[in-house]
C-alpha positions as CSV (number, residue, x, y, z in Angstrom):
1,M,-22.1,-19.1,12.8
2,E,-25.3,-18.4,10.9
3,T,-25.3,-16.0,8.0
4,Q,-27.5,-15.8,4.9
5,N,-24.6,-17.5,3.0
6,A,-22.5,-19.3,5.6
7,K,-20.4,-21.4,3.1
8,V,-16.9,-20.0,2.9
9,L,-14.8,-20.5,-0.3
10,M,-11.2,-20.7,0.8
11,K,-9.7,-22.3,-2.3
12,T,-10.5,-23.1,-5.9
13,N,-9.5,-26.0,-8.1
14,L,-10.4,-25.6,-11.8
15,P,-9.0,-27.7,-14.7
16,L,-7.3,-24.6,-16.1
17,P,-3.7,-23.3,-16.0
18,V,-3.1,-21.4,-12.8
19,F,-1.8,-17.9,-13.6
20,L,-1.5,-16.7,-9.9
21,R,-2.7,-17.5,-6.5
22,G,-2.7,-14.4,-4.3
23,K,-3.7,-13.8,-0.7
24,V,-7.4,-13.4,-1.6
25,R,-7.7,-14.1,-5.4
26,D,-7.1,-17.2,-7.5
27,T,-6.4,-16.4,-11.2
28,Y,-6.6,-18.8,-14.1
29,D,-5.1,-18.4,-17.6
30,L,-7.6,-18.2,-20.4
31,D,-5.0,-17.3,-23.1
32,S,-5.8,-13.7,-24.1
33,H,-7.9,-13.3,-20.9
34,L,-7.8,-14.3,-17.2
35,L,-10.4,-15.7,-14.9
36,V,-10.2,-13.9,-11.5
37,I,-12.0,-15.6,-8.6
38,V,-12.3,-13.7,-5.3
39,T,-12.3,-16.2,-2.5
40,D,-13.4,-15.5,1.1
41,R,-9.8,-15.7,2.4
42,I,-8.7,-12.9,4.6
43,S,-5.1,-11.7,5.3
44,A,-3.8,-9.5,8.1
45,F,-0.3,-8.3,8.7
46,D,0.7,-10.1,5.4
47,V,-0.5,-13.5,6.7
48,V,-3.5,-15.4,5.3
49,L,-5.7,-16.6,8.2
50,P,-7.0,-20.2,8.5
51,N,-10.7,-19.3,8.4
52,G,-12.4,-16.9,5.9
53,I,-15.1,-14.3,6.0
54,P,-18.5,-15.4,4.5
55,N,-19.6,-13.2,1.6
56,K,-16.3,-11.2,1.4
57,G,-15.5,-12.5,-2.1
58,H,-18.9,-11.6,-3.4
59,V,-18.6,-8.1,-2.0
60,L,-15.2,-7.4,-3.4
61,N,-15.9,-8.8,-6.8
62,R,-19.3,-7.1,-7.2
63,L,-18.2,-3.8,-5.9
64,S,-15.3,-3.8,-8.4
65,S,-17.6,-4.7,-11.3
66,F,-20.0,-1.9,-10.1
67,W,-17.2,0.7,-10.1
68,F,-15.7,-0.6,-13.3
69,R,-19.0,0.2,-15.0
70,K,-19.4,3.5,-13.2
71,T,-16.0,4.8,-14.1
72,A,-15.6,3.5,-17.7
73,D,-16.0,7.1,-19.0
74,I,-13.1,8.2,-16.8
75,I,-10.7,5.4,-18.0
76,P,-11.2,2.1,-19.7
77,N,-10.7,-1.0,-17.5
78,H,-9.8,-4.7,-17.9
79,M,-13.2,-6.2,-17.1
80,A,-14.6,-8.3,-20.0
81,E,-17.3,-10.3,-18.2
82,A,-18.7,-10.2,-14.7
83,V,-19.5,-13.9,-14.1
84,D,-23.2,-14.0,-13.2
85,D,-23.8,-17.1,-15.4
86,V,-21.1,-19.7,-15.4
87,H,-21.7,-20.4,-19.1
88,C,-20.4,-16.9,-19.9
89,I,-16.8,-18.1,-19.8
90,D,-17.4,-20.8,-22.5
91,S,-16.4,-18.4,-25.3
92,Y,-13.0,-17.9,-23.7
93,L,-12.2,-21.6,-23.5
94,P,-10.7,-23.7,-26.3
95,E,-12.8,-26.7,-27.3
96,N,-10.4,-29.1,-25.6
97,Q,-10.7,-27.2,-22.3
98,K,-14.5,-27.0,-22.0
99,F,-15.7,-28.2,-18.6
100,T,-18.7,-27.8,-16.3
101,C,-18.0,-24.7,-14.3
102,P,-18.8,-24.8,-10.5
103,P,-21.6,-22.7,-9.3
104,Y,-19.3,-20.7,-7.0
105,L,-18.0,-18.8,-9.9
106,R,-21.2,-16.8,-10.1
107,G,-21.0,-13.5,-8.4
108,R,-17.5,-13.8,-7.1
109,S,-15.5,-13.9,-10.4
110,M,-14.9,-12.0,-13.6
111,V,-13.1,-12.5,-16.9
112,V,-10.5,-9.8,-17.5
113,K,-8.2,-8.8,-20.3
114,K,-4.6,-10.0,-19.9
115,V,-2.5,-6.8,-20.0
116,K,0.9,-5.6,-19.0
117,R,0.7,-4.5,-15.3
118,I,2.5,-1.4,-14.2
119,P,4.2,-2.3,-10.9
120,V,3.0,0.8,-9.0
121,E,0.3,1.1,-6.3
122,C,-1.4,4.5,-7.1
123,V,-2.5,5.5,-3.6
124,V,-4.7,8.6,-3.2
125,R,-5.4,10.1,0.3
126,G,-8.2,12.5,1.0
127,Y,-7.8,12.2,4.8
128,I,-4.8,11.6,7.0
129,S,-5.0,8.2,8.6
130,G,-3.1,4.9,9.0
131,S,0.5,4.9,8.0
132,A,0.2,8.5,6.7
133,W,-0.8,9.7,10.2
134,T,2.1,7.7,11.8
135,E,4.6,9.4,9.5
136,Y,3.1,12.8,10.0
137,K,3.3,12.5,13.8
138,E,6.9,11.6,13.5
139,N,8.2,13.9,10.7
140,G,5.4,16.3,9.6
141,T,5.4,14.6,6.2
142,V,3.4,12.1,4.2
143,S,5.4,9.9,1.8
144,G,8.3,12.3,2.4
145,N,6.3,15.4,1.4
146,A,5.9,18.2,3.8
147,M,2.4,18.7,5.2
148,P,0.7,21.7,6.9
149,E,1.3,21.9,10.7
150,G,-1.5,21.2,13.2
151,L,-3.3,18.3,11.4
152,V,-5.2,15.9,13.6
153,E,-5.8,12.2,13.0
154,S,-8.5,11.4,10.4
155,Q,-8.6,15.1,9.3
156,E,-9.8,15.8,5.8
157,L,-7.0,17.2,3.7
158,E,-7.4,20.5,1.8
159,K,-7.2,18.5,-1.4
160,P,-6.5,14.8,-2.1
161,I,-2.8,13.9,-2.5
162,F,-1.2,11.2,-4.7
163,T,1.2,9.0,-2.7
164,P,2.3,6.1,-4.9
165,T,4.1,3.0,-3.6
166,T,5.9,0.1,-5.1
167,K,3.9,-3.0,-6.0
168,A,5.7,-5.7,-4.0
169,D,5.0,-9.4,-4.8
170,K,6.4,-10.2,-1.4
171,G,6.9,-8.1,1.7
172,H,5.7,-4.5,2.1
173,D,5.1,-1.9,-0.5
174,E,7.4,1.1,-0.2
175,P,6.8,4.8,-1.0
176,I,8.0,5.8,-4.4
177,G,8.5,9.3,-5.8
178,M,7.1,10.6,-9.1
179,E,10.7,11.0,-10.4
180,D,11.2,7.2,-10.0
181,I,7.9,6.5,-11.8
182,V,8.9,8.9,-14.6
183,K,12.3,7.1,-15.0
184,A,10.5,3.7,-15.2
185,I,7.6,4.5,-17.6
186,G,8.1,8.1,-18.9
187,K,6.6,11.4,-17.9
188,P,3.4,11.3,-20.0
189,L,2.3,7.9,-18.6
190,A,3.3,8.8,-15.1
191,D,1.3,12.1,-15.3
192,E,-1.7,10.2,-16.7
193,M,-1.6,7.7,-13.9
194,E,-1.6,10.5,-11.3
195,E,-4.4,12.4,-13.1
196,K,-6.6,9.3,-13.5
197,S,-6.0,8.2,-9.9
198,L,-7.2,11.6,-8.6
199,D,-10.2,11.7,-11.0
200,L,-11.3,8.2,-9.9
201,Y,-10.9,8.9,-6.2
202,N,-12.8,12.2,-6.5
203,Y,-15.6,10.6,-8.4
204,G,-15.8,7.6,-6.0
205,R,-15.6,9.8,-2.9
206,E,-18.4,12.0,-4.0
207,Y,-20.6,9.1,-5.0
208,A,-20.0,7.2,-1.7
209,R,-20.4,10.4,0.5
210,E,-23.9,10.9,-0.8
211,R,-24.6,7.3,0.4
212,G,-23.2,7.8,3.9
213,I,-19.7,6.5,3.4
214,I,-16.4,8.4,3.5
215,I,-13.7,7.0,1.3
216,A,-10.7,8.2,3.3
217,D,-8.0,6.8,1.0
218,T,-7.7,4.1,-1.7
219,K,-5.3,2.6,-4.2
220,F,-5.6,1.9,-7.9
221,E,-3.6,-0.3,-10.3
222,F,-3.1,0.2,-14.0
223,G,-1.9,-1.7,-17.0
224,I,-1.1,-1.1,-20.6
225,D,-3.5,-2.5,-23.3
226,N,-2.7,-1.7,-26.9
227,N,-0.5,1.2,-25.9
228,R,-3.2,2.8,-23.7
229,L,-3.6,3.1,-20.0
230,I,-6.4,1.0,-18.4
231,L,-7.6,0.4,-14.9
232,I,-7.0,-3.1,-13.5
233,D,-7.2,-5.3,-10.3
234,E,-9.9,-4.1,-7.9
235,V,-11.4,-0.7,-7.4
236,L,-12.9,1.2,-4.5
237,T,-13.5,-1.9,-2.3
238,P,-13.1,-2.2,1.5
239,D,-9.9,-4.1,0.8
240,S,-8.3,-1.4,-1.4
241,S,-9.8,1.6,0.5
242,R,-10.5,2.9,3.9
243,F,-14.3,3.2,4.3
244,W,-15.8,5.2,7.2
245,D,-19.4,5.7,8.3
246,A,-20.1,9.4,7.6
247,E,-22.6,9.6,10.5
248,L,-19.9,8.6,13.0
249,Y,-17.0,10.6,11.5
250,E,-15.2,12.7,14.1
251,P,-11.7,14.0,13.4
252,G,-9.0,13.8,16.0
253,K,-9.1,10.0,16.5
254,S,-9.2,6.7,14.6
255,Q,-12.5,6.0,12.8
256,P,-14.6,2.8,12.7
257,S,-14.4,1.3,9.2
258,F,-16.3,-1.0,6.9
259,D,-13.5,-3.5,6.5
260,K,-11.5,-6.1,8.4
261,Q,-10.9,-3.8,11.4
262,P,-12.6,-6.2,13.9
263,V,-10.0,-8.8,12.7
264,R,-7.0,-6.5,13.1
265,D,-8.2,-5.4,16.5
266,W,-8.7,-8.9,17.7
267,L,-5.4,-10.0,16.4
268,E,-3.6,-7.1,18.1
269,E,-5.2,-8.1,21.4
270,S,-4.7,-11.9,21.0
271,G,-0.9,-11.8,21.6
272,W,-0.2,-13.3,18.2
273,N,3.4,-12.6,17.0
274,K,2.2,-11.8,13.4
275,E,4.2,-14.7,12.0
276,P,2.6,-17.7,10.1
277,P,0.5,-19.5,10.9
278,G,-2.2,-17.1,12.0
279,P,-4.7,-18.0,14.7
280,V,-8.3,-19.2,14.0
281,L,-10.7,-16.3,14.3
282,P,-13.7,-16.6,16.8
283,D,-17.1,-16.8,15.3
284,D,-18.2,-13.4,16.6
285,I,-15.3,-11.7,14.9
286,V,-16.0,-13.5,11.7
287,E,-19.6,-12.5,11.8
288,A,-18.9,-8.9,12.6
289,T,-16.5,-8.6,9.8
290,S,-18.8,-10.2,7.3
291,K,-21.6,-7.8,8.2
292,R,-19.2,-4.8,7.7
293,Y,-18.4,-5.9,4.2
294,M,-22.0,-6.5,3.3
295,Q,-23.0,-3.1,4.8
296,A,-20.4,-1.4,2.6
297,Y,-21.7,-3.0,-0.5
298,E,-25.4,-2.3,0.3
299,K,-24.7,1.3,1.2
300,I,-22.8,2.1,-1.9
301,T,-24.8,0.2,-4.5
302,G,-28.2,0.6,-2.8
303,R,-28.8,-3.1,-3.4
304,Q,-29.2,-6.1,-1.2
305,L,-26.4,-8.7,-1.7
306,A,-28.1,-11.5,-3.7
307,F,-26.3,-14.8,-3.8
308,L,-25.8,-16.5,-7.2
309,G,-24.1,-19.8,-6.6
310,D,-22.1,-20.8,-3.5
311,N,-25.0,-22.9,-2.1
312,D,-26.5,-24.1,-5.4
């Protein structure tokens, strides 16, 4: 497969303490901060697939840094440095841990504050799709809340709704009610998370809509830093959100999206039983998915994706 940047980063190996290896991100401990590296790994149906998607890590990391800057006046966030120069992490390393950073850090990683994570996925839906549509067809509800009759798939809701879920380290996230969040963290903080989630979604949706993308739904995560709520993890990316092409939008059916939909569709048709190990993706599916991620980045930011290190 030929792409502008065909090299795929599937794993990292730095001489630093590992804080966490997730499905997509490798996170290293920098004492008071963390170094988060977004690889090109891709997961589907909770399984990491054997081959990755070129450029995916760059898109996810750079879109998050783009939105962190754009939304800082709505709520502070955990980003300390977007790693465009590998030397920028030197100040976070003790003298005895200094090392020559690999070029792949550039563009696909950031240094973030280490904070206390709140174990809630703050999901906001502006359109009814995915699992929400499945539940609505069966029960007329979304996350257990009654919805108006007569909605069709992918229809825009009268106003966005807050449908939080648990943040599961393993297995599937489960819907959670505000009363449960209030019990866990108190009403003022729970109310602030809901308010900021809706504010962030509304800002991002309007910004993206002007650039030809509908953000149908998304999820946010929050942490506590010096007794204040801050935005963490990723924000308004194709992995955390459902991005649709506004020109192709047509309620009443599933919409094509700027994410890993080609991967999911191919896997559904492949006969795979959705148990590890996952199958190797064909080149054409990998290339189609890579293009979708890059198109999302370029439409939203108005910039071409410039590469800063993988092939140096």
